[in-house]
C-alpha positions as protocol buffer text, in pm:
chain_id: "A"
residue {
  index: 1
  type: UNK
  ca { x: 3419 y: -8580 z: -4688 }
}
residue {
  index: 2
  type: UNK
  ca { x: 3407 y: -8449 z: -5025 }
}
residue {
  index: 3
  type: UNK
  ca { x: 3325 y: -8840 z: -5211 }
}
residue {
  index: 4
  type: UNK
  ca { x: 3210 y: -8899 z: -5509 }
}
residue {
  index: 5
  type: UNK
  ca { x: 2865 y: -9022 z: -5497 }
}
residue {
  index: 6
  type: UNK
  ca { x: 2771 y: -9321 z: -5657 }
}
residue {
  index: 7
  type: UNK
  ca { x: 2463 y: -9397 z: -5854 }
}
residue {
  index: 8
  type: UNK
  ca { x: 2336 y: -9653 z: -5559 }
}
residue {
  index: 9
  type: UNK
  ca { x: 2367 y: -9368 z: -5326 }
}
residue {
  index: 10
  type: UNK
  ca { x: 2169 y: -9129 z: -5535 }
}
residue {
  index: 11
  type: UNK
  ca { x: 1916 y: -9406 z: -5560 }
}
residue {
  index: 12
  type: UNK
  ca { x: 1888 y: -9477 z: -5244 }
}
residue {
  index: 13
  type: UNK
  ca { x: 1845 y: -9121 z: -5123 }
}
residue {
  index: 14
  type: UNK
  ca { x: 1583 y: -9095 z: -5358 }
}
residue {
  index: 15
  type: UNK
  ca { x: 1405 y: -9349 z: -5238 }
}
residue {
  index: 16
  type: UNK
  ca { x: 1412 y: -9235 z: -4876 }
}
residue {
  index: 17
  type: UNK
  ca { x: 1249 y: -8944 z: -5020 }
}
residue {
  index: 18
  type: UNK
  ca { x: 1010 y: -9094 z: -5224 }
}
residue {
  index: 19
  type: UNK
  ca { x: 892 y: -9341 z: -4877 }
}
residue {
  index: 20
  type: UNK
  ca { x: 884 y: -8993 z: -4666 }
}
residue {
  index: 21
  type: UNK
  ca { x: 574 y: -8861 z: -4903 }
}
residue {
  index: 22
  type: UNK
  ca { x: 414 y: -9119 z: -4921 }
}
residue {
  index: 23
  type: UNK
  ca { x: 426 y: -9163 z: -4530 }
}
residue {
  index: 24
  type: UNK
  ca { x: 323 y: -8794 z: -4505 }
}
residue {
  index: 25
  type: UNK
  ca { x: 24 y: -8870 z: -4776 }
}
residue {
  index: 26
  type: UNK
  ca { x: -94 y: -9196 z: -4560 }
}
residue {
  index: 27
  type: UNK
  ca { x: -101 y: -8981 z: -4256 }
}
residue {
  index: 28
  type: UNK
  ca { x: -257 y: -8712 z: -4370 }
}
residue {
  index: 29
  type: UNK
  ca { x: -533 y: -8922 z: -4529 }
}
residue {
  index: 30
  type: UNK
  ca { x: -555 y: -9133 z: -4187 }
}
residue {
  index: 31
  type: UNK
  ca { x: -601 y: -8788 z: -3972 }
}
residue {
  index: 32
  type: UNK
  ca { x: -907 y: -8707 z: -4224 }
}
residue {
  index: 33
  type: UNK
  ca { x: -1032 y: -9023 z: -4104 }
}
residue {
  index: 34
  type: UNK
  ca { x: -969 y: -8958 z: -3736 }
}
residue {
  index: 35
  type: UNK
  ca { x: -689 y: -9147 z: -3667 }
}
residue {
  index: 36
  type: UNK
  ca { x: -473 y: -8941 z: -3530 }
}
residue {
  index: 37
  type: UNK
  ca { x: -223 y: -9196 z: -3341 }
}
residue {
  index: 38
  type: UNK
  ca { x: -169 y: -9390 z: -3638 }
}
residue {
  index: 39
  type: UNK
  ca { x: -116 y: -9060 z: -3879 }
}
residue {
  index: 40
  type: UNK
  ca { x: 144 y: -8974 z: -3613 }
}
residue {
  index: 41
  type: UNK
  ca { x: 342 y: -9315 z: -3625 }
}
residue {
  index: 42
  type: UNK
  ca { x: 340 y: -9221 z: -4006 }
}
residue {
  index: 43
  type: UNK
  ca { x: 494 y: -8911 z: -3981 }
}
residue {
  index: 44
  type: UNK
  ca { x: 739 y: -9032 z: -3758 }
}
residue {
  index: 45
  type: UNK
  ca { x: 829 y: -9300 z: -3998 }
}
residue {
  index: 46
  type: UNK
  ca { x: 845 y: -9022 z: -4291 }
}
residue {
  index: 47
  type: UNK
  ca { x: 1081 y: -8764 z: -4046 }
}
residue {
  index: 48
  type: UNK
  ca { x: 1310 y: -9081 z: -4011 }
}
residue {
  index: 49
  type: UNK
  ca { x: 1322 y: -9152 z: -4384 }
}
residue {
  index: 50
  type: UNK
  ca { x: 1368 y: -8761 z: -4450 }
}
residue {
  index: 51
  type: UNK
  ca { x: 1694 y: -8843 z: -4187 }
}
residue {
  index: 52
  type: UNK
  ca { x: 1767 y: -9092 z: -4388 }
}
residue {
  index: 53
  type: UNK
  ca { x: 1811 y: -8885 z: -4713 }
}
residue {
  index: 54
  type: UNK
  ca { x: 2034 y: -8625 z: -4557 }
}
residue {
  index: 55
  type: UNK
  ca { x: 2246 y: -8910 z: -4383 }
}
residue {
  index: 56
  type: UNK
  ca { x: 2568 y: -8729 z: -4549 }
}
residue {
  index: 57
  type: UNK
  ca { x: 2476 y: -8394 z: -4474 }
}
residue {
  index: 58
  type: UNK
  ca { x: 2418 y: -8532 z: -4062 }
}
residue {
  index: 59
  type: UNK
  ca { x: 2765 y: -8709 z: -4102 }
}
residue {
  index: 60
  type: UNK
  ca { x: 2930 y: -8437 z: -4215 }
}
residue {
  index: 61
  type: UNK
  ca { x: 2791 y: -8219 z: -3940 }
}
residue {
  index: 62
  type: UNK
  ca { x: 2886 y: -8454 z: -3699 }
}
residue {
  index: 63
  type: UNK
  ca { x: 3250 y: -8497 z: -3816 }
}
residue {
  index: 64
  type: UNK
  ca { x: 3288 y: -8099 z: -3833 }
}
residue {
  index: 65
  type: UNK
  ca { x: 3133 y: -8065 z: -3436 }
}
residue {
  index: 66
  type: UNK
  ca { x: 3421 y: -8361 z: -3366 }
}
residue {
  index: 67
  type: UNK
  ca { x: 3698 y: -8160 z: -3564 }
}
residue {
  index: 68
  type: UNK
  ca { x: 3585 y: -7837 z: -3303 }
}
residue {
  index: 69
  type: UNK
  ca { x: 3564 y: -8028 z: -3011 }
}
residue {
  index: 70
  type: UNK
  ca { x: 3944 y: -8157 z: -3092 }
}
residue {
  index: 71
  type: UNK
  ca { x: 4077 y: -7816 z: -3163 }
}
residue {
  index: 72
  type: UNK
  ca { x: 3911 y: -7684 z: -2844 }
}
residue {
  index: 73
  type: UNK
  ca { x: 4042 y: -7979 z: -2618 }
}
residue {
  index: 74
  type: UNK
  ca { x: 4434 y: -7913 z: -2733 }
}
């Protein structure tokens, strides 16, 4: 899965990271104000944004696991 990254993929990855940072800072502010449930929700959204930023590495890992599984089952 060694595809060349396009400019659009790089921009979207940067935006995922940026939104994760924004979610983290908002969650920290909400935690200081005592709104822990909202802060946890924002941290969860930030975590999913980080997962989105690493979507290609996650897919690469899944393909690797499937390849290993296929070798074992032969």
